[in-house]
CHARMM internal coordinates of N, CA and C (Angstrom, degrees):
IC EDIT
DIST 1 N 1 CA 1.4462
DIST 1 CA 1 C 1.5306
ANGL 1 N 1 CA 1 C 107.43
DIST 1 C 2 N 1.3173
ANGL 1 CA 1 C 2 N 115.94
DIHE 1 N 1 CA 1 C 2 N 93.90
DIST 2 N 2 CA 1.4612
ANGL 1 C 2 N 2 CA 120.06
DIHE 1 CA 1 C 2 N 2 CA -176.42
DIST 2 CA 2 C 1.5138
ANGL 2 N 2 CA 2 C 112.22
DIHE 1 C 2 N 2 CA 2 C -88.92
DIST 2 C 3 N 1.3219
ANGL 2 CA 2 C 3 N 117.57
DIHE 2 N 2 CA 2 C 3 N -14.86
DIST 3 N 3 CA 1.4696
ANGL 2 C 3 N 3 CA 120.86
DIHE 2 CA 2 C 3 N 3 CA -177.37
DIST 3 CA 3 C 1.5209
ANGL 3 N 3 CA 3 C 111.26
DIHE 2 C 3 N 3 CA 3 C -109.40
DIST 3 C 4 N 1.2914
ANGL 3 CA 3 C 4 N 118.21
DIHE 3 N 3 CA 3 C 4 N 40.90
DIST 4 N 4 CA 1.4551
ANGL 3 C 4 N 4 CA 121.17
DIHE 3 CA 3 C 4 N 4 CA -175.45
DIST 4 CA 4 C 1.5160
ANGL 4 N 4 CA 4 C 113.42
DIHE 3 C 4 N 4 CA 4 C -58.71
DIST 4 C 5 N 1.3384
ANGL 4 CA 4 C 5 N 116.83
DIHE 4 N 4 CA 4 C 5 N -48.46
DIST 5 N 5 CA 1.4639
ANGL 4 C 5 N 5 CA 120.32
DIHE 4 CA 4 C 5 N 5 CA -178.32
DIST 5 CA 5 C 1.5343
ANGL 5 N 5 CA 5 C 110.62
DIHE 4 C 5 N 5 CA 5 C -68.11
DIST 5 C 6 N 1.3221
ANGL 5 CA 5 C 6 N 117.09
DIHE 5 N 5 CA 5 C 6 N -40.91
DIST 6 N 6 CA 1.4655
ANGL 5 C 6 N 6 CA 120.46
DIHE 5 CA 5 C 6 N 6 CA 178.92
DIST 6 CA 6 C 1.5230
ANGL 6 N 6 CA 6 C 111.14
DIHE 5 C 6 N 6 CA 6 C -64.22
DIST 6 C 7 N 1.3184
ANGL 6 CA 6 C 7 N 115.99
DIHE 6 N 6 CA 6 C 7 N -38.24
DIST 7 N 7 CA 1.4631
ANGL 6 C 7 N 7 CA 120.41
DIHE 6 CA 6 C 7 N 7 CA 179.25
DIST 7 CA 7 C 1.5194
ANGL 7 N 7 CA 7 C 110.88
DIHE 6 C 7 N 7 CA 7 C -64.12
DIST 7 C 8 N 1.3200
ANGL 7 CA 7 C 8 N 116.66
DIHE 7 N 7 CA 7 C 8 N -44.34
DIST 8 N 8 CA 1.4612
ANGL 7 C 8 N 8 CA 121.04
DIHE 7 CA 7 C 8 N 8 CA -179.81
DIST 8 CA 8 C 1.5255
ANGL 8 N 8 CA 8 C 110.01
DIHE 7 C 8 N 8 CA 8 C -63.97
DIST 8 C 9 N 1.3343
ANGL 8 CA 8 C 9 N 117.94
DIHE 8 N 8 CA 8 C 9 N -42.63
DIST 9 N 9 CA 1.4640
ANGL 8 C 9 N 9 CA 121.11
DIHE 8 CA 8 C 9 N 9 CA 178.88
DIST 9 CA 9 C 1.5288
ANGL 9 N 9 CA 9 C 110.83
DIHE 8 C 9 N 9 CA 9 C -65.20
DIST 9 C 10 N 1.3253
ANGL 9 CA 9 C 10 N 117.49
DIHE 9 N 9 CA 9 C 10 N -40.21
DIST 10 N 10 CA 1.4614
ANGL 9 C 10 N 10 CA 120.73
DIHE 9 CA 9 C 10 N 10 CA 178.80
DIST 10 CA 10 C 1.5276
ANGL 10 N 10 CA 10 C 110.84
DIHE 9 C 10 N 10 CA 10 C -64.86
DIST 10 C 11 N 1.3229
ANGL 10 CA 10 C 11 N 117.39
DIHE 10 N 10 CA 10 C 11 N -40.15
DIST 11 N 11 CA 1.4645
ANGL 10 C 11 N 11 CA 120.54
DIHE 10 CA 10 C 11 N 11 CA 177.46
DIST 11 CA 11 C 1.5272
ANGL 11 N 11 CA 11 C 110.71
DIHE 10 C 11 N 11 CA 11 C -63.92
DIST 11 C 12 N 1.3330
ANGL 11 CA 11 C 12 N 117.02
DIHE 11 N 11 CA 11 C 12 N -39.98
DIST 12 N 12 CA 1.4622
ANGL 11 C 12 N 12 CA 121.09
DIHE 11 CA 11 C 12 N 12 CA 178.88
DIST 12 CA 12 C 1.5315
ANGL 12 N 12 CA 12 C 110.24
DIHE 11 C 12 N 12 CA 12 C -64.61
DIST 12 C 13 N 1.3343
ANGL 12 CA 12 C 13 N 117.86
DIHE 12 N 12 CA 12 C 13 N -44.49
DIST 13 N 13 CA 1.4657
ANGL 12 C 13 N 13 CA 121.13
DIHE 12 CA 12 C 13 N 13 CA 178.74
DIST 13 CA 13 C 1.5232
ANGL 13 N 13 CA 13 C 111.18
DIHE 12 C 13 N 13 CA 13 C -63.57
DIST 13 C 14 N 1.3250
ANGL 13 CA 13 C 14 N 117.10
DIHE 13 N 13 CA 13 C 14 N -42.52
DIST 14 N 14 CA 1.4616
ANGL 13 C 14 N 14 CA 120.50
DIHE 13 CA 13 C 14 N 14 CA 178.83
DIST 14 CA 14 C 1.5199
ANGL 14 N 14 CA 14 C 111.34
DIHE 13 C 14 N 14 CA 14 C -64.61
DIST 14 C 15 N 1.3184
ANGL 14 CA 14 C 15 N 117.14
DIHE 14 N 14 CA 14 C 15 N -38.18
DIST 15 N 15 CA 1.4591
ANGL 14 C 15 N 15 CA 120.37
DIHE 14 CA 14 C 15 N 15 CA 178.37
DIST 15 CA 15 C 1.5259
ANGL 15 N 15 CA 15 C 110.48
DIHE 14 C 15 N 15 CA 15 C -64.62
DIST 15 C 16 N 1.3415
ANGL 15 CA 15 C 16 N 117.36
DIHE 15 N 15 CA 15 C 16 N -40.12
DIST 16 N 16 CA 1.4652
ANGL 15 C 16 N 16 CA 120.16
DIHE 15 CA 15 C 16 N 16 CA 177.58
DIST 16 CA 16 C 1.5271
ANGL 16 N 16 CA 16 C 111.19
DIHE 15 C 16 N 16 CA 16 C -64.69
DIST 16 C 17 N 1.3251
ANGL 16 CA 16 C 17 N 117.35
DIHE 16 N 16 CA 16 C 17 N -41.95
DIST 17 N 17 CA 1.4653
ANGL 16 C 17 N 17 CA 121.26
DIHE 16 CA 16 C 17 N 17 CA 179.15
DIST 17 CA 17 C 1.5185
ANGL 17 N 17 CA 17 C 111.44
DIHE 16 C 17 N 17 CA 17 C -63.67
DIST 17 C 18 N 1.3125
ANGL 17 CA 17 C 18 N 116.28
DIHE 17 N 17 CA 17 C 18 N -43.64
DIST 18 N 18 CA 1.4635
ANGL 17 C 18 N 18 CA 120.17
DIHE 17 CA 17 C 18 N 18 CA -178.85
DIST 18 CA 18 C 1.5218
ANGL 18 N 18 CA 18 C 111.70
DIHE 17 C 18 N 18 CA 18 C -69.64
DIST 18 C 19 N 1.2950
ANGL 18 CA 18 C 19 N 117.81
DIHE 18 N 18 CA 18 C 19 N -30.78
DIST 19 N 19 CA 1.4563
ANGL 18 C 19 N 19 CA 121.05
DIHE 18 CA 18 C 19 N 19 CA 179.84
DIST 19 CA 19 C 1.5260
ANGL 19 N 19 CA 19 C 110.52
DIHE 18 C 19 N 19 CA 19 C -68.38
DIST 19 C 20 N 1.3176
ANGL 19 CA 19 C 20 N 118.93
DIHE 19 N 19 CA 19 C 20 N -37.11
DIST 20 N 20 CA 1.4563
ANGL 19 C 20 N 20 CA 122.48
DIHE 19 CA 19 C 20 N 20 CA -179.79
DIST 20 CA 20 C 1.5241
ANGL 20 N 20 CA 20 C 111.31
DIHE 19 C 20 N 20 CA 20 C -68.83
DIST 20 C 21 N 1.3218
ANGL 20 CA 20 C 21 N 118.42
DIHE 20 N 20 CA 20 C 21 N -31.20
DIST 21 N 21 CA 1.4588
ANGL 20 C 21 N 21 CA 122.18
DIHE 20 CA 20 C 21 N 21 CA -175.52
DIST 21 CA 21 C 1.5319
ANGL 21 N 21 CA 21 C 112.13
DIHE 20 C 21 N 21 CA 21 C -74.53
DIST 21 C 22 N 1.3093
ANGL 21 CA 21 C 22 N 117.97
DIHE 21 N 21 CA 21 C 22 N -19.69
DIST 22 N 22 CA 1.4571
ANGL 21 C 22 N 22 CA 120.31
DIHE 21 CA 21 C 22 N 22 CA -177.72
DIST 22 CA 22 C 1.5122
ANGL 22 N 22 CA 22 C 110.69
DIHE 21 C 22 N 22 CA 22 C -73.20
DIST 22 C 23 N 1.3171
ANGL 22 CA 22 C 23 N 115.60
DIHE 22 N 22 CA 22 C 23 N 155.68
DIST 23 N 23 CA 1.4540
ANGL 22 C 23 N 23 CA 120.11
DIHE 22 CA 22 C 23 N 23 CA 177.01
DIST 23 CA 23 C 1.5122
ANGL 23 N 23 CA 23 C 111.04
DIHE 22 C 23 N 23 CA 23 C 120.47
DIST 23 C 24 N 1.3043
ANGL 23 CA 23 C 24 N 115.21
DIHE 23 N 23 CA 23 C 24 N 168.16
DIST 24 N 24 CA 1.4484
ANGL 23 C 24 N 24 CA 121.49
DIHE 23 CA 23 C 24 N 24 CA -177.50
DIST 24 CA 24 C 1.5223
ANGL 24 N 24 CA 24 C 110.77
DIHE 23 C 24 N 24 CA 24 C -86.64
DIST 24 C 25 N 1.3088
ANGL 24 CA 24 C 25 N 116.55
DIHE 24 N 24 CA 24 C 25 N 144.16
DIST 25 N 25 CA 1.4571
ANGL 24 C 25 N 25 CA 121.88
DIHE 24 CA 24 C 25 N 25 CA 176.80
DIST 25 CA 25 C 1.5171
ANGL 25 N 25 CA 25 C 111.40
DIHE 24 C 25 N 25 CA 25 C -107.18
DIST 25 C 26 N 1.3288
ANGL 25 CA 25 C 26 N 117.09
DIHE 25 N 25 CA 25 C 26 N 16.06
DIST 26 N 26 CA 1.4554
ANGL 25 C 26 N 26 CA 120.19
DIHE 25 CA 25 C 26 N 26 CA -177.63
DIST 26 CA 26 C 1.5252
ANGL 26 N 26 CA 26 C 111.99
DIHE 25 C 26 N 26 CA 26 C -64.20
DIST 26 C 27 N 1.3323
ANGL 26 CA 26 C 27 N 116.90
DIHE 26 N 26 CA 26 C 27 N -38.23
DIST 27 N 27 CA 1.4617
ANGL 26 C 27 N 27 CA 119.24
DIHE 26 CA 26 C 27 N 27 CA 179.86
DIST 27 CA 27 C 1.5163
ANGL 27 N 27 CA 27 C 110.88
DIHE 26 C 27 N 27 CA 27 C -65.93
DIST 27 C 28 N 1.3250
ANGL 27 CA 27 C 28 N 117.16
DIHE 27 N 27 CA 27 C 28 N -44.36
DIST 28 N 28 CA 1.4651
ANGL 27 C 28 N 28 CA 120.66
DIHE 27 CA 27 C 28 N 28 CA 179.60
DIST 28 CA 28 C 1.5226
ANGL 28 N 28 CA 28 C 110.51
DIHE 27 C 28 N 28 CA 28 C -65.06
DIST 28 C 29 N 1.3100
ANGL 28 CA 28 C 29 N 117.59
DIHE 28 N 28 CA 28 C 29 N -37.34
DIST 29 N 29 CA 1.4641
ANGL 28 C 29 N 29 CA 121.46
DIHE 28 CA 28 C 29 N 29 CA 179.48
DIST 29 CA 29 C 1.5263
ANGL 29 N 29 CA 29 C 110.25
DIHE 28 C 29 N 29 CA 29 C -67.21
DIST 29 C 30 N 1.3167
ANGL 29 CA 29 C 30 N 117.48
DIHE 29 N 29 CA 29 C 30 N -40.35
DIST 30 N 30 CA 1.4654
ANGL 29 C 30 N 30 CA 121.00
DIHE 29 CA 29 C 30 N 30 CA 179.95
DIST 30 CA 30 C 1.5243
ANGL 30 N 30 CA 30 C 110.94
DIHE 29 C 30 N 30 CA 30 C -64.50
DIST 30 C 31 N 1.3217
ANGL 30 CA 30 C 31 N 117.84
DIHE 30 N 30 CA 30 C 31 N -36.30
DIST 31 N 31 CA 1.4589
ANGL 30 C 31 N 31 CA 121.41
DIHE 30 CA 30 C 31 N 31 CA 178.80
DIST 31 CA 31 C 1.5278
ANGL 31 N 31 CA 31 C 110.54
DIHE 30 C 31 N 31 CA 31 C -69.54
DIST 31 C 32 N 1.3273
ANGL 31 CA 31 C 32 N 117.05
DIHE 31 N 31 CA 31 C 32 N -37.12
DIST 32 N 32 CA 1.4573
ANGL 31 C 32 N 32 CA 121.22
DIHE 31 CA 31 C 32 N 32 CA -175.79
DIST 32 CA 32 C 1.5269
ANGL 32 N 32 CA 32 C 112.50
DIHE 31 C 32 N 32 CA 32 C -73.82
DIST 32 C 33 N 1.3289
ANGL 32 CA 32 C 33 N 118.71
DIHE 32 N 32 CA 32 C 33 N -28.63
DIST 33 N 33 CA 1.4634
ANGL 32 C 33 N 33 CA 121.20
DIHE 32 CA 32 C 33 N 33 CA -177.66
DIST 33 CA 33 C 1.5227
ANGL 33 N 33 CA 33 C 109.24
DIHE 32 C 33 N 33 CA 33 C -86.20
DIST 33 C 34 N 1.3313
ANGL 33 CA 33 C 34 N 115.77
DIHE 33 N 33 CA 33 C 34 N 102.41
DIST 34 N 34 CA 1.4507
ANGL 33 C 34 N 34 CA 120.43
DIHE 33 CA 33 C 34 N 34 CA -173.58
DIST 34 CA 34 C 1.5230
ANGL 34 N 34 CA 34 C 113.67
DIHE 33 C 34 N 34 CA 34 C -108.26
DIST 34 C 35 N 1.3303
ANGL 34 CA 34 C 35 N 118.66
DIHE 34 N 34 CA 34 C 35 N -22.73
DIST 35 N 35 CA 1.4610
ANGL 34 C 35 N 35 CA 122.80
DIHE 34 CA 34 C 35 N 35 CA -175.33
DIST 35 CA 35 C 1.5222
ANGL 35 N 35 CA 35 C 108.57
DIHE 34 C 35 N 35 CA 35 C -114.02
DIST 35 C 36 N 1.3259
ANGL 35 CA 35 C 36 N 116.91
DIHE 35 N 35 CA 35 C 36 N 139.58
DIST 36 N 36 CA 1.4580
ANGL 35 C 36 N 36 CA 119.19
DIHE 35 CA 35 C 36 N 36 CA 176.22
DIST 36 CA 36 C 1.5268
ANGL 36 N 36 CA 36 C 109.43
DIHE 35 C 36 N 36 CA 36 C -127.56
DIST 36 C 37 N 1.3040
ANGL 36 CA 36 C 37 N 115.56
DIHE 36 N 36 CA 36 C 37 N 147.33
DIST 37 N 37 CA 1.4565
ANGL 36 C 37 N 37 CA 122.54
DIHE 36 CA 36 C 37 N 37 CA 178.69
DIST 37 CA 37 C 1.5290
ANGL 37 N 37 CA 37 C 108.21
DIHE 36 C 37 N 37 CA 37 C -74.43
DIST 37 C 38 N 1.3359
ANGL 37 CA 37 C 38 N 118.12
DIHE 37 N 37 CA 37 C 38 N 125.40
DIST 38 N 38 CA 1.4624
ANGL 37 C 38 N 38 CA 119.08
DIHE 37 CA 37 C 38 N 38 CA -178.97
DIST 38 CA 38 C 1.5280
ANGL 38 N 38 CA 38 C 113.57
DIHE 37 C 38 N 38 CA 38 C -70.17
DIST 38 C 39 N 1.3204
ANGL 38 CA 38 C 39 N 117.81
DIHE 38 N 38 CA 38 C 39 N -17.78
DIST 39 N 39 CA 1.4667
ANGL 38 C 39 N 39 CA 120.75
DIHE 38 CA 38 C 39 N 39 CA -178.49
DIST 39 CA 39 C 1.5229
ANGL 39 N 39 CA 39 C 111.52
DIHE 38 C 39 N 39 CA 39 C -84.57
DIST 39 C 40 N 1.3392
ANGL 39 CA 39 C 40 N 116.58
DIHE 39 N 39 CA 39 C 40 N -54.08
DIST 40 N 40 CA 1.4694
ANGL 39 C 40 N 40 CA 119.73
DIHE 39 CA 39 C 40 N 40 CA -175.07
DIST 40 CA 40 C 1.5215
ANGL 40 N 40 CA 40 C 113.02
DIHE 39 C 40 N 40 CA 40 C -110.80
DIST 40 C 41 N 1.3277
ANGL 40 CA 40 C 41 N 118.24
DIHE 40 N 40 CA 40 C 41 N 0.39
DIST 41 N 41 CA 1.4696
ANGL 40 C 41 N 41 CA 124.17
DIHE 40 CA 40 C 41 N 41 CA 176.19
DIST 41 CA 41 C 1.5288
ANGL 41 N 41 CA 41 C 113.90
DIHE 40 C 41 N 41 CA 41 C 65.00
DIST 41 C 42 N 1.3330
ANGL 41 CA 41 C 42 N 117.52
DIHE 41 N 41 CA 41 C 42 N 21.75
DIST 42 N 42 CA 1.4561
ANGL 41 C 42 N 42 CA 120.88
DIHE 41 CA 41 C 42 N 42 CA 175.46
DIST 42 CA 42 C 1.5235
ANGL 42 N 42 CA 42 C 108.71
DIHE 41 C 42 N 42 CA 42 C -71.97
DIST 42 C 43 N 1.3267
ANGL 42 CA 42 C 43 N 117.42
DIHE 42 N 42 CA 42 C 43 N 135.26
DIST 43 N 43 CA 1.4546
ANGL 42 C 43 N 43 CA 121.14
DIHE 42 CA 42 C 43 N 43 CA -179.33
DIST 43 CA 43 C 1.5161
ANGL 43 N 43 CA 43 C 109.74
DIHE 42 C 43 N 43 CA 43 C -90.89
DIST 43 C 44 N 1.3290
ANGL 43 CA 43 C 44 N 115.75
DIHE 43 N 43 CA 43 C 44 N 135.33
DIST 44 N 44 CA 1.4599
ANGL 43 C 44 N 44 CA 122.24
DIHE 43 CA 43 C 44 N 44 CA -177.86
DIST 44 CA 44 C 1.5240
ANGL 44 N 44 CA 44 C 109.01
DIHE 43 C 44 N 44 CA 44 C -131.03
DIST 44 C 45 N 1.3348
ANGL 44 CA 44 C 45 N 116.17
DIHE 44 N 44 CA 44 C 45 N 162.72
DIST 45 N 45 CA 1.4569
ANGL 44 C 45 N 45 CA 120.64
DIHE 44 CA 44 C 45 N 45 CA -174.62
DIST 45 CA 45 C 1.5211
ANGL 45 N 45 CA 45 C 112.96
DIHE 44 C 45 N 45 CA 45 C -81.90
DIST 45 C 46 N 1.3394
ANGL 45 CA 45 C 46 N 118.10
DIHE 45 N 45 CA 45 C 46 N -36.38
DIST 46 N 46 CA 1.4602
ANGL 45 C 46 N 46 CA 118.79
DIHE 45 CA 45 C 46 N 46 CA -177.19
DIST 46 CA 46 C 1.5276
ANGL 46 N 46 CA 46 C 110.51
DIHE 45 C 46 N 46 CA 46 C -150.63
DIST 46 C 47 N 1.3297
ANGL 46 CA 46 C 47 N 115.49
DIHE 46 N 46 CA 46 C 47 N 177.13
DIST 47 N 47 CA 1.4652
ANGL 46 C 47 N 47 CA 120.64
DIHE 46 CA 46 C 47 N 47 CA -175.51
DIST 47 CA 47 C 1.5338
ANGL 47 N 47 CA 47 C 111.87
DIHE 46 C 47 N 47 CA 47 C -69.91
DIST 47 C 48 N 1.3354
ANGL 47 CA 47 C 48 N 117.50
DIHE 47 N 47 CA 47 C 48 N -30.51
DIST 48 N 48 CA 1.4679
ANGL 47 C 48 N 48 CA 119.93
DIHE 47 CA 47 C 48 N 48 CA 177.31
DIST 48 CA 48 C 1.5257
ANGL 48 N 48 CA 48 C 110.82
DIHE 47 C 48 N 48 CA 48 C -62.69
DIST 48 C 49 N 1.3060
ANGL 48 CA 48 C 49 N 116.77
DIHE 48 N 48 CA 48 C 49 N -41.67
DIST 49 N 49 CA 1.4578
ANGL 48 C 49 N 49 CA 120.26
DIHE 48 CA 48 C 49 N 49 CA 177.20
DIST 49 CA 49 C 1.5160
ANGL 49 N 49 CA 49 C 110.86
DIHE 48 C 49 N 49 CA 49 C -66.15
DIST 49 C 50 N 1.3283
ANGL 49 CA 49 C 50 N 117.27
DIHE 49 N 49 CA 49 C 50 N -33.68
DIST 50 N 50 CA 1.4551
ANGL 49 C 50 N 50 CA 120.70
DIHE 49 CA 49 C 50 N 50 CA 177.37
DIST 50 CA 50 C 1.5289
ANGL 50 N 50 CA 50 C 110.20
DIHE 49 C 50 N 50 CA 50 C -64.42
DIST 50 C 51 N 1.3313
ANGL 50 CA 50 C 51 N 117.16
DIHE 50 N 50 CA 50 C 51 N -41.06
DIST 51 N 51 CA 1.4605
ANGL 50 C 51 N 51 CA 120.68
DIHE 50 CA 50 C 51 N 51 CA 176.80
DIST 51 CA 51 C 1.5152
ANGL 51 N 51 CA 51 C 111.68
DIHE 50 C 51 N 51 CA 51 C -62.35
DIST 51 C 52 N 1.3230
ANGL 51 CA 51 C 52 N 117.29
DIHE 51 N 51 CA 51 C 52 N -43.74
DIST 52 N 52 CA 1.4678
ANGL 51 C 52 N 52 CA 121.27
DIHE 51 CA 51 C 52 N 52 CA 177.15
DIST 52 CA 52 C 1.5249
ANGL 52 N 52 CA 52 C 110.89
DIHE 51 C 52 N 52 CA 52 C -64.25
DIST 52 C 53 N 1.3194
ANGL 52 CA 52 C 53 N 116.38
DIHE 52 N 52 CA 52 C 53 N -38.85
DIST 53 N 53 CA 1.4618
ANGL 52 C 53 N 53 CA 121.54
DIHE 52 CA 52 C 53 N 53 CA 179.42
DIST 53 CA 53 C 1.5333
ANGL 53 N 53 CA 53 C 109.72
DIHE 52 C 53 N 53 CA 53 C -63.06
DIST 53 C 54 N 1.3119
ANGL 53 CA 53 C 54 N 117.27
DIHE 53 N 53 CA 53 C 54 N -45.03
DIST 54 N 54 CA 1.4673
ANGL 53 C 54 N 54 CA 120.93
DIHE 53 CA 53 C 54 N 54 CA 178.32
DIST 54 CA 54 C 1.5197
ANGL 54 N 54 CA 54 C 110.76
DIHE 53 C 54 N 54 CA 54 C -61.54
DIST 54 C 55 N 1.3344
ANGL 54 CA 54 C 55 N 116.77
DIHE 54 N 54 CA 54 C 55 N -41.30
DIST 55 N 55 CA 1.4675
ANGL 54 C 55 N 55 CA 120.05
DIHE 54 CA 54 C 55 N 55 CA -178.64
DIST 55 CA 55 C 1.5202
ANGL 55 N 55 CA 55 C 111.43
DIHE 54 C 55 N 55 CA 55 C -63.10
DIST 55 C 56 N 1.3229
ANGL 55 CA 55 C 56 N 117.48
DIHE 55 N 55 CA 55 C 56 N -36.18
DIST 56 N 56 CA 1.4625
ANGL 55 C 56 N 56 CA 119.42
DIHE 55 CA 55 C 56 N 56 CA -175.88
DIST 56 CA 56 C 1.5278
ANGL 56 N 56 CA 56 C 113.45
DIHE 55 C 56 N 56 CA 56 C -92.59
DIST 56 C 57 N 1.3311
ANGL 56 CA 56 C 57 N 118.20
DIHE 56 N 56 CA 56 C 57 N -37.21
DIST 57 N 57 CA 1.4602
ANGL 56 C 57 N 57 CA 120.98
DIHE 56 CA 56 C 57 N 57 CA -173.66
DIST 57 CA 57 C 1.5290
ANGL 57 N 57 CA 57 C 113.92
DIHE 56 C 57 N 57 CA 57 C -99.57
DIST 57 C 58 N 1.3269
ANGL 57 CA 57 C 58 N 116.90
DIHE 57 N 57 CA 57 C 58 N -30.47
DIST 58 N 58 CA 1.4728
ANGL 57 C 58 N 58 CA 121.44
DIHE 57 CA 57 C 58 N 58 CA -178.02
DIST 58 CA 58 C 1.5303
ANGL 58 N 58 CA 58 C 109.33
DIHE 57 C 58 N 58 CA 58 C -130.60
DIST 58 C 59 N 1.3275
ANGL 58 CA 58 C 59 N 118.97
DIHE 58 N 58 CA 58 C 59 N 65.60
DIST 59 N 59 CA 1.4724
ANGL 58 C 59 N 59 CA 120.24
DIHE 58 CA 58 C 59 N 59 CA -172.75
DIST 59 CA 59 C 1.5202
ANGL 59 N 59 CA 59 C 114.19
DIHE 58 C 59 N 59 CA 59 C -66.02
DIST 59 C 60 N 1.3063
ANGL 59 CA 59 C 60 N 119.00
DIHE 59 N 59 CA 59 C 60 N -23.04
DIST 60 N 60 CA 1.4660
ANGL 59 C 60 N 60 CA 120.83
DIHE 59 CA 59 C 60 N 60 CA -178.58
DIST 60 CA 60 C 1.5236
ANGL 60 N 60 CA 60 C 112.21
DIHE 59 C 60 N 60 CA 60 C -85.64
DIST 60 C 61 N 1.3052
ANGL 60 CA 60 C 61 N 117.93
DIHE 60 N 60 CA 60 C 61 N -10.93
DIST 61 N 61 CA 1.4585
ANGL 60 C 61 N 61 CA 122.44
DIHE 60 CA 60 C 61 N 61 CA -178.19
DIST 61 CA 61 C 1.5234
ANGL 61 N 61 CA 61 C 110.18
DIHE 60 C 61 N 61 CA 61 C -99.51
DIST 61 C 62 N 1.3075
ANGL 61 CA 61 C 62 N 115.97
DIHE 61 N 61 CA 61 C 62 N 156.71
DIST 62 N 62 CA 1.4602
ANGL 61 C 62 N 62 CA 121.91
DIHE 61 CA 61 C 62 N 62 CA 175.66
DIST 62 CA 62 C 1.5364
ANGL 62 N 62 CA 62 C 108.42
DIHE 61 C 62 N 62 CA 62 C -97.76
DIST 62 C 63 N 1.3227
ANGL 62 CA 62 C 63 N 118.33
DIHE 62 N 62 CA 62 C 63 N 135.04
DIST 63 N 63 CA 1.4754
ANGL 62 C 63 N 63 CA 119.44
DIHE 62 CA 62 C 63 N 63 CA 178.09
DIST 63 CA 63 C 1.5249
ANGL 63 N 63 CA 63 C 110.40
DIHE 62 C 63 N 63 CA 63 C -68.98
DIST 63 C 64 N 1.3157
ANGL 63 CA 63 C 64 N 117.07
DIHE 63 N 63 CA 63 C 64 N 149.34
DIST 64 N 64 CA 1.4679
ANGL 63 C 64 N 64 CA 119.54
DIHE 63 CA 63 C 64 N 64 CA 177.93
DIST 64 CA 64 C 1.5227
ANGL 64 N 64 CA 64 C 110.32
DIHE 63 C 64 N 64 CA 64 C -66.38
DIST 64 C 65 N 1.3156
ANGL 64 CA 64 C 65 N 116.33
DIHE 64 N 64 CA 64 C 65 N 152.24
DIST 65 N 65 CA 1.4645
ANGL 64 C 65 N 65 CA 120.28
DIHE 64 CA 64 C 65 N 65 CA 178.41
DIST 65 CA 65 C 1.5103
ANGL 65 N 65 CA 65 C 109.38
DIHE 64 C 65 N 65 CA 65 C -70.78
DIST 65 C 66 N 1.3185
ANGL 65 CA 65 C 66 N 114.94
DIHE 65 N 65 CA 65 C 66 N 149.86
DIST 66 N 66 CA 1.4667
ANGL 65 C 66 N 66 CA 120.95
DIHE 65 CA 65 C 66 N 66 CA -177.79
DIST 66 CA 66 C 1.5187
ANGL 66 N 66 CA 66 C 108.79
DIHE 65 C 66 N 66 CA 66 C -75.26
DIST 66 C 67 N 1.3053
ANGL 66 CA 66 C 67 N 116.57
DIHE 66 N 66 CA 66 C 67 N 127.09
DIST 67 N 67 CA 1.4669
ANGL 66 C 67 N 67 CA 120.99
DIHE 66 CA 66 C 67 N 67 CA 177.59
DIST 67 CA 67 C 1.5075
ANGL 67 N 67 CA 67 C 108.96
DIHE 66 C 67 N 67 CA 67 C -104.57
DIST 67 C 68 N 1.3318
ANGL 67 CA 67 C 68 N 116.93
DIHE 67 N 67 CA 67 C 68 N 111.53
DIST 68 N 68 CA 1.4696
ANGL 67 C 68 N 68 CA 121.42
DIHE 67 CA 67 C 68 N 68 CA -177.21
DIST 68 CA 68 C 1.4877
ANGL 68 N 68 CA 68 C 112.10
DIHE 67 C 68 N 68 CA 68 C -101.04
END
COOR INIT
IC SEED 1 N 1 CA 1 C
IC BUILD
């Protein structure tokens, strides 16, 4: 084992990286979902996704206009 010190440092770095990735992303997801479909109440991230959602799920309905 010629790379003993490098191996230990790599394990320490990997442990730090893996520790940061743990946890729930529910709070971040709730912040990102800003638009909801008035028909089925599906939450979407932006108005473009709402337009795509209407085209696929509610083709007979017109999407609401974007209010900026």
